[in-house]
Every structure is written in structure tokens, then in C-alpha cells.
PANUMI-958442 format. One record per residue (C-alpha): residue number from 0; residue in three letters; x, y, z. Coordinates in steps of 0.1 Angstrom, whole numbers, plus 5000, padded with zeros to 4 digits. Layout:
N
n,res,x,y,z
NUM,ala,X,Y,Z
...
% end
This chain:
476
n,res,x,y,z
0,unk,4999,4998,5000
1,unk,5015,5039,4995
2,unk,5032,5049,5025
3,unk,5008,5073,5046
4,unk,5030,5089,5071
5,unk,5016,5119,5092
6,unk,5049,5142,5111
7,unk,5038,5153,5142
8,unk,5067,5173,5146
9,unk,5061,5209,5159
10,unk,5070,5232,5127
11,unk,5055,5257,5120
12,unk,5038,5255,5085
13,unk,5048,5285,5067
14,unk,5023,5297,5037
15,unk,5037,5316,5010
16,unk,5005,5324,4995
17,unk,4989,5361,5009
18,unk,4966,5341,5032
19,unk,4966,5305,5045
20,unk,4945,5276,5022
21,unk,4923,5248,5041
22,unk,4928,5210,5029
23,unk,4911,5205,4996
24,unk,4889,5175,4994
25,unk,4903,5146,4971
26,unk,4881,5124,4951
27,unk,4875,5093,4975
28,unk,4893,5062,4964
29,unk,4861,5044,4964
30,unk,4847,5068,4935
31,unk,4843,5055,4895
32,unk,4875,5038,4889
33,unk,4898,5055,4858
34,unk,4911,5035,4827
35,unk,4944,5015,4844
36,unk,4946,4992,4814
37,unk,4977,4979,4810
38,unk,4985,4977,4773
39,unk,5015,4997,4765
40,unk,5002,5021,4747
41,unk,4974,5029,4774
42,unk,5006,5033,4793
43,unk,5021,5059,4770
44,unk,4989,5074,4767
45,unk,4986,5081,4804
46,unk,5022,5095,4806
47,unk,5021,5120,4775
48,unk,4990,5132,4793
49,unk,5009,5142,4829
50,unk,5034,5159,4807
51,unk,5014,5174,4781
52,unk,4985,5184,4810
53,unk,4978,5219,4814
54,unk,4965,5244,4843
55,unk,4960,5272,4861
56,unk,4973,5285,4893
57,unk,4949,5309,4911
58,unk,4977,5324,4929
59,unk,5020,5321,4930
60,unk,5030,5287,4938
61,unk,5065,5283,4947
62,unk,5081,5257,4928
63,unk,5099,5224,4946
64,unk,5129,5236,4964
65,unk,5134,5264,4940
66,unk,5137,5250,4906
67,unk,5129,5271,4876
68,unk,5104,5274,4853
69,unk,5103,5295,4828
70,unk,5128,5311,4843
71,unk,5111,5319,4875
72,unk,5109,5298,4910
73,unk,5073,5298,4910
74,unk,5041,5293,4888
75,unk,5025,5328,4886
76,unk,4988,5333,4893
77,unk,4965,5329,4862
78,unk,4999,5314,4836
79,unk,4997,5285,4819
80,unk,5019,5255,4837
81,unk,5025,5225,4815
82,unk,5030,5195,4832
83,unk,5021,5182,4866
84,unk,5038,5201,4891
85,unk,5063,5182,4911
86,unk,5060,5178,4950
87,unk,5076,5159,4981
88,unk,5053,5162,5008
89,unk,5034,5131,5013
90,unk,5012,5139,5045
91,unk,5033,5157,5062
92,unk,5006,5185,5060
93,unk,4978,5165,5069
94,unk,4965,5159,5033
95,unk,4974,5134,5006
96,unk,4998,5160,4985
97,unk,5008,5129,4964
98,unk,4978,5120,4938
99,unk,4970,5110,4904
100,unk,4961,5136,4873
101,unk,4927,5130,4878
102,unk,4924,5138,4916
103,unk,4946,5164,4907
104,unk,4927,5180,4880
105,unk,4899,5188,4906
106,unk,4923,5207,4931
107,unk,4944,5226,4901
108,unk,4933,5258,4900
109,unk,4934,5259,4939
110,unk,4968,5246,4948
111,unk,4992,5264,4970
112,unk,5026,5260,4984
113,unk,5041,5257,5019
114,unk,5073,5259,5038
115,unk,5075,5231,5061
116,unk,5095,5198,5069
117,unk,5098,5172,5043
118,unk,5097,5133,5058
119,unk,5116,5119,5030
120,unk,5144,5143,5027
121,unk,5151,5145,5061
122,unk,5145,5185,5061
123,unk,5124,5215,5052
124,unk,5115,5221,5022
125,unk,5099,5246,5001
126,unk,5069,5237,4975
127,unk,5035,5227,4961
128,unk,5010,5210,4988
129,unk,4997,5190,4961
130,unk,5017,5171,4930
131,unk,5036,5140,4925
132,unk,5066,5128,4929
133,unk,5084,5106,4907
134,unk,5074,5072,4923
135,unk,5034,5079,4923
136,unk,5042,5091,4885
137,unk,5056,5058,4876
138,unk,5029,5039,4899
139,unk,5004,5057,4877
140,unk,5017,5052,4847
141,unk,5022,5016,4849
142,unk,4988,5017,4858
143,unk,4966,4979,4869
144,unk,4974,4970,4901
145,unk,5001,4999,4903
146,unk,4966,5017,4909
147,unk,4946,5021,4939
148,unk,4917,5032,4931
149,unk,4923,5066,4921
150,unk,4951,5066,4938
151,unk,4990,5058,4931
152,unk,4998,5030,4950
153,unk,5035,5035,4956
154,unk,5053,5070,4969
155,unk,5092,5053,4967
156,unk,5113,5039,4944
157,unk,5115,5016,4966
158,unk,5077,5006,4967
159,unk,5077,5000,4926
160,unk,5110,4978,4926
161,unk,5098,4958,4954
162,unk,5060,4953,4947
163,unk,5047,4919,4940
164,unk,5029,4940,4905
165,unk,5058,4939,4887
166,unk,5096,4921,4879
167,unk,5129,4943,4889
168,unk,5159,4931,4873
169,unk,5196,4942,4881
170,unk,5226,4954,4867
171,unk,5206,4955,4829
172,unk,5229,4975,4803
173,unk,5211,5003,4782
174,unk,5213,4979,4751
175,unk,5186,4955,4770
176,unk,5159,4985,4778
177,unk,5128,4981,4762
178,unk,5097,5005,4758
179,unk,5080,4996,4789
180,unk,5108,4999,4813
181,unk,5110,5018,4844
182,unk,5145,5026,4854
183,unk,5157,5036,4885
184,unk,5192,5049,4895
185,unk,5220,5032,4915
186,unk,5209,5051,4942
187,unk,5176,5048,4946
188,unk,5168,5081,4947
189,unk,5148,5084,4912
190,unk,5132,5064,4889
191,unk,5119,5075,4851
192,unk,5095,5056,4824
193,unk,5107,5043,4790
194,unk,5083,5057,4763
195,unk,5104,5048,4730
196,unk,5141,5030,4720
197,unk,5155,5033,4689
198,unk,5190,5024,4674
199,unk,5206,5056,4691
200,unk,5176,5071,4718
201,unk,5156,5066,4744
202,unk,5126,5082,4754
203,unk,5120,5094,4787
204,unk,5090,5108,4810
205,unk,5099,5113,4841
206,unk,5082,5136,4873
207,unk,5109,5159,4881
208,unk,5110,5195,4890
209,unk,5093,5219,4890
210,unk,5067,5198,4862
211,unk,5065,5162,4842
212,unk,5088,5166,4818
213,unk,5099,5143,4786
214,unk,5131,5137,4773
215,unk,5155,5127,4745
216,unk,5187,5102,4757
217,unk,5213,5091,4738
218,unk,5219,5052,4742
219,unk,5250,5065,4743
220,unk,5253,5081,4768
221,unk,5273,5043,4792
222,unk,5295,5044,4819
223,unk,5323,5015,4812
224,unk,5300,4986,4820
225,unk,5272,4997,4797
226,unk,5249,5009,4818
227,unk,5227,5038,4812
228,unk,5240,5075,4827
229,unk,5215,5101,4829
230,unk,5218,5134,4848
231,unk,5249,5121,4862
232,unk,5234,5091,4873
233,unk,5238,5054,4865
234,unk,5203,5035,4861
235,unk,5205,4999,4852
236,unk,5180,4984,4874
237,unk,5149,4981,4855
238,unk,5113,4971,4871
239,unk,5089,4961,4842
240,unk,5046,4956,4853
241,unk,5036,4920,4849
242,unk,5003,4927,4835
243,unk,5024,4949,4803
244,unk,5013,4934,4765
245,unk,5044,4919,4751
246,unk,5061,4947,4732
247,unk,5081,4931,4707
248,unk,5116,4924,4710
249,unk,5148,4941,4687
250,unk,5164,4911,4666
251,unk,5195,4902,4658
252,unk,5201,4917,4629
253,unk,5229,4895,4617
254,unk,5218,4863,4629
255,unk,5181,4866,4631
256,unk,5177,4865,4594
257,unk,5192,4830,4587
258,unk,5167,4815,4614
259,unk,5151,4789,4617
260,unk,5193,4779,4625
261,unk,5191,4740,4631
262,unk,5220,4728,4651
263,unk,5235,4711,4681
264,unk,5250,4733,4712
265,unk,5279,4741,4713
266,unk,5283,4739,4757
267,unk,5306,4712,4777
268,unk,5277,4708,4797
269,unk,5242,4700,4796
270,unk,5221,4738,4801
271,unk,5188,4758,4817
272,unk,5161,4769,4794
273,unk,5135,4799,4804
274,unk,5108,4813,4799
275,unk,5101,4841,4779
276,unk,5105,4864,4808
277,unk,5140,4850,4813
278,unk,5141,4838,4849
279,unk,5118,4810,4851
280,unk,5123,4778,4838
281,unk,5105,4757,4820
282,unk,5136,4733,4809
283,unk,5165,4714,4801
284,unk,5185,4713,4773
285,unk,5215,4686,4764
286,unk,5248,4685,4747
287,unk,5234,4659,4726
288,unk,5204,4676,4716
289,unk,5191,4681,4678
290,unk,5177,4725,4680
291,unk,5161,4746,4663
292,unk,5165,4781,4671
293,unk,5136,4801,4663
294,unk,5144,4836,4671
295,unk,5178,4856,4675
296,unk,5170,4888,4699
297,unk,5192,4919,4706
298,unk,5198,4905,4743
299,unk,5221,4882,4728
300,unk,5193,4854,4740
301,unk,5174,4835,4715
302,unk,5139,4814,4710
303,unk,5150,4778,4709
304,unk,5130,4750,4700
305,unk,5142,4722,4716
306,unk,5138,4675,4724
307,unk,5119,4666,4754
308,unk,5140,4634,4759
309,unk,5120,4614,4789
310,unk,5085,4620,4772
311,unk,5091,4624,4733
312,unk,5080,4658,4716
313,unk,5093,4694,4715
314,unk,5096,4719,4737
315,unk,5101,4761,4731
316,unk,5118,4779,4753
317,unk,5149,4810,4756
318,unk,5185,4805,4767
319,unk,5216,4831,4756
320,unk,5224,4822,4720
321,unk,5258,4816,4732
322,unk,5245,4785,4745
323,unk,5250,4781,4702
324,unk,5269,4806,4685
325,unk,5306,4803,4702
326,unk,5315,4834,4686
327,unk,5286,4858,4690
328,unk,5310,4884,4702
329,unk,5332,4883,4674
330,unk,5337,4876,4640
331,unk,5308,4871,4610
332,unk,5329,4868,4577
333,unk,5310,4859,4547
334,unk,5331,4830,4524
335,unk,5332,4817,4489
336,unk,5338,4779,4486
337,unk,5342,4759,4446
338,unk,5342,4726,4468
339,unk,5321,4707,4486
340,unk,5333,4710,4528
341,unk,5328,4682,4551
342,unk,5308,4699,4583
343,unk,5303,4683,4618
344,unk,5279,4687,4648
345,unk,5304,4693,4673
346,unk,5338,4715,4680
347,unk,5359,4683,4684
348,unk,5353,4674,4647
349,unk,5348,4641,4658
350,unk,5317,4629,4646
351,unk,5310,4630,4610
352,unk,5272,4633,4594
353,unk,5261,4639,4562
354,unk,5264,4675,4561
355,unk,5279,4697,4539
356,unk,5286,4731,4528
357,unk,5275,4728,4488
358,unk,5300,4737,4462
359,unk,5293,4773,4448
360,unk,5278,4782,4487
361,unk,5289,4817,4507
362,unk,5285,4806,4541
363,unk,5298,4822,4573
364,unk,5325,4820,4598
365,unk,5321,4831,4633
366,unk,5341,4812,4662
367,unk,5367,4794,4664
368,unk,5377,4767,4688
369,unk,5414,4750,4683
370,unk,5414,4739,4645
371,unk,5377,4737,4646
372,unk,5354,4767,4630
373,unk,5324,4771,4640
374,unk,5302,4783,4600
375,unk,5267,4789,4599
376,unk,5257,4773,4562
377,unk,5225,4770,4534
378,unk,5209,4736,4538
379,unk,5196,4722,4500
380,unk,5160,4721,4495
381,unk,5168,4681,4490
382,unk,5175,4683,4523
383,unk,5148,4708,4539
384,unk,5162,4740,4532
385,unk,5172,4770,4560
386,unk,5205,4770,4575
387,unk,5225,4753,4598
388,unk,5255,4756,4626
389,unk,5285,4733,4624
390,unk,5322,4729,4622
391,unk,5349,4727,4601
392,unk,5383,4722,4602
393,unk,5407,4760,4597
394,unk,5426,4746,4566
395,unk,5390,4744,4544
396,unk,5390,4781,4545
397,unk,5427,4782,4523
398,unk,5400,4770,4498
399,unk,5377,4798,4503
400,unk,5377,4836,4490
401,unk,5366,4860,4511
402,unk,5370,4903,4508
403,unk,5374,4922,4532
404,unk,5358,4959,4526
405,unk,5379,4979,4557
406,unk,5356,5000,4574
407,unk,5323,4983,4572
408,unk,5317,4970,4602
409,unk,5287,4959,4595
410,unk,5289,4940,4567
411,unk,5267,4962,4546
412,unk,5286,4969,4517
413,unk,5296,5004,4523
414,unk,5315,5021,4549
415,unk,5294,5053,4558
416,unk,5288,5074,4600
417,unk,5267,5037,4606
418,unk,5300,5017,4609
419,unk,5313,5043,4633
420,unk,5276,5044,4650
421,unk,5284,5004,4658
422,unk,5315,5006,4667
423,unk,5311,5034,4691
424,unk,5286,5010,4706
425,unk,5307,4977,4700
426,unk,5336,4995,4719
427,unk,5312,5002,4749
428,unk,5302,4964,4753
429,unk,5266,4974,4748
430,unk,5242,4945,4740
431,unk,5223,4945,4704
432,unk,5263,4957,4690
433,unk,5277,4922,4701
434,unk,5283,4913,4667
435,unk,5306,4930,4647
436,unk,5329,4920,4614
437,unk,5364,4921,4634
438,unk,5381,4917,4605
439,unk,5366,4946,4585
440,unk,5370,4972,4618
441,unk,5409,4964,4625
442,unk,5411,4990,4600
443,unk,5452,4994,4615
444,unk,5456,4961,4610
445,unk,5474,4953,4645
446,unk,5451,4924,4653
447,unk,5429,4942,4674
448,unk,5396,4959,4678
449,unk,5400,4990,4696
450,unk,5395,5031,4704
451,unk,5421,5032,4678
452,unk,5403,5020,4647
453,unk,5369,5040,4661
454,unk,5393,5074,4660
455,unk,5409,5059,4624
456,unk,5377,5056,4609
457,unk,5359,5088,4622
458,unk,5386,5107,4606
459,unk,5386,5086,4572
460,unk,5348,5096,4571
461,unk,5360,5133,4580
462,unk,5379,5131,4553
463,unk,5413,5140,4571
464,unk,5444,5140,4539
465,unk,5459,5119,4562
466,unk,5431,5091,4567
467,unk,5422,5091,4525
468,unk,5424,5049,4521
469,unk,5416,5018,4548
470,unk,5432,5002,4557
471,unk,5453,5029,4571
472,unk,5485,5017,4595
473,unk,5500,5034,4619
474,unk,5535,5040,4624
475,unk,5555,5030,4655
% end
């Protein structure tokens, strides 16, 4: 339940308006409930409504802790204010200060400000009596069980993170953030809601002083662990409402287009498979199981269909793609062969099946284990079509051809600013950008991919005369 703490501190409440104002009656919780649907579109609509809400105060109201609105530390009487106001008062003033948008709309014109002791800050603060904080804002945006009648259920980040109505994940990198996520910082002092994710930006909504707002944050704003950095704080904790409709997950562009992919695990031991939440166990895959990878996601996981050893039949679940693709963090290089090549199901190259890369086929190499190279290759229609993963002896590559377009980090056939974008995120260890053409990215030919390669690529794209060709070998 939302915490209801009444302050018994004997402190005089100094009203900033010209005359004291009585407590305003708030719509009781047993009133008709608002629309609190839990689809993502419903959440987005509520977030937009709060940040775009307009209201007109009937008296001058101090903003929270002197945070400026339009260059001044107050909302002027008669002016149009955009966005629900921020407050951290809860029940210190003998009234419920933290409200939903519908509740606030009933009293907006009569809102006023005070200077009083604030429980959550353990200090005196000046600000509006009525408004919303970051946690009540996220509660209302989430909707469903996060709303109690008309009232936001939680007025603390701790309450949202530990709610039975949501699932909280820790150590989430920027590349794993999804639309509909609530992100809290490492100190637990602030929480924001994500309304959109692109390859370059997050769109966030937050209740912050002086009013609720919508902002765009670059996904490249990360620390050395790949965690999002916003306003000087690290956001690596994600809370997801248990009731939200599924949001389509971003796919891994370099592997998903070849799905379904058939093959055996590359692990040395059996491993668990989970439900879509990536947490709840639903089965186990054995190293001897012949599986089908149905989808590969940008967060490094895949959807896989695997055999049920005890009962027969198959089951579908989720597991890290690294259980199947040995070199998923490294190279994916295209080769062409004019001769048929023997393919083995396991990296030990000890068991030969009737698996072959056909003469004239193009295949992809992306992982190395000893003298074995893991490959993704097409299967002829006579054998079912599609793609398989398997292993070949590295000596087979001596008979194959491949071209390297240096700087073409994403293997799309051109060198442009998008390659620099991809390389920047790869070097920042952002999930969703873990698979690049390492050979093409090594533009200084030193045998590794480093920030120096990004610097050279950036100067090449900017037209620096000394960097007019790739590869560019630096004299050492």
C-alpha cells in the first residue's frame, strides 16, 4: 500500500500565498475508477497526458526547492503551466499530497505552496502542497494494480522495485532496455519511465522538479559497463509491470534473418531453458539435443525449440545464444567455396555426419575453437532447406575466397557513419551491438579492435587528408 505517514514534528507551516488555504477535498478512493488498462499504448497515453497536462494556478505557487519554471522559481497566478507539478510532501501537512492526474485536476486551480518539514528529505522544503513525485508518476503510468482506486499505490522507488505487481532486474545494460520499462538509478533516489527505444535514443518520461517532462537520451550515454548514464546518475535497475502486454523484442540483425537455424549446442554441459521472462525455468537442453533456433534477439538471447528426452515431442523456450553460437561476440565473415566441404556437428570434429557445404555456396564463419571453425551455412532444398550451424576444419578456409571492405563494420557493403555508430557501441559493450565484422573493423591491422580503430574510421569519414584510405597502418 501507499505509505501514509503523518508528521508530528512541531514545526510551523509558513504559507507562501497571501492567505492560508484550507485542505482541499480529494476524490475518495471508492469513486468510479479511471481507465487503468495495462497495454503499452495505454501506458504511453497516460505518460503523455501527465507531461502535457495544462493547468492555471489561482495564486502564485513556489516551485519545489526553487527549481525554475520559465526562468522563475514559482508558478505565477493566471499563467498556463504545462506538466503536473512536482512535490515530495506526502502526509506531513495532514492531507494526501501525492495524487494521480485525475485527482490533481480536481484541485489544480486551488493548489498552493508551503515551507514545511519533508519526511523523505529529512529537512525543511518549500513547494506545492499537491502534485506528484517520480514514484507516484510511474505508478500511474503503469496502471493496473499499481493504481489503488484513483490513487497511485506507491510513493517511493523502493515500493515500486519491491512490488509484487512488477518484476525488477538488476545490472541491465542500455542495450537491454525495452519500451515500457521503469529505470531507477543506483542510489534508489529517482525512477523514470521509457516510452520509446530506437537504435540511437531512448524517450523517457519523468516526474521531476518543477513539472513532469519528456526527454530524449542518447543510448551512447553509458559507463564502462554499458549502463545508461542520465543526469550524472547510473540507471541499471529495471522494473517491468507484470501486466503489460508484450512489446516486440528487437532482433539481432546479423543472425535472425537466417532463422530458423538448426544445430547442436556448442557447450560442454547441459543448460537450463527459461520462459520468455528469462528467469522462470521451463526445461533443460542436453549437449546431444538437435535443436532449432527460431529467433535471435538483440539482448543476446534466442528462442529455441528442443526435444523432450523423457516424453518425446518438443518444447520452446529461451536461452543465451552463446549456448549455440560460439563466437557470437566476435567475427561473422562471409566465404565462398567452389568445392564441397565436410561439416561436423560438434567442435571436436570427431563425428562426421552427412553435413556438407555445397560447392558454389556462400557460408559464414564466426567462431574458432582450436582448429575448428564454427559456420552458418545453407542447406539444399533436397535436405529441407534453411540454415544450419556446424564446424569445419580451419584448413578448409585456405580453399575459400572472401573480400574485406575495411571500415564496413556492419557488413552491409558500404562504409559510412553508421559503421562508426555501430563500432562506438560495440566498444562500449552494449548488448545488441556485440556482433561486428572484426576483420573489417581492424582498420589499423594490429590484430584487434580498439578505440584507435574508431578514431581512424572517424577521421577517414571526416575526410582527413592523412586518413584518405583504409586500412590505415600507424607507424610505431
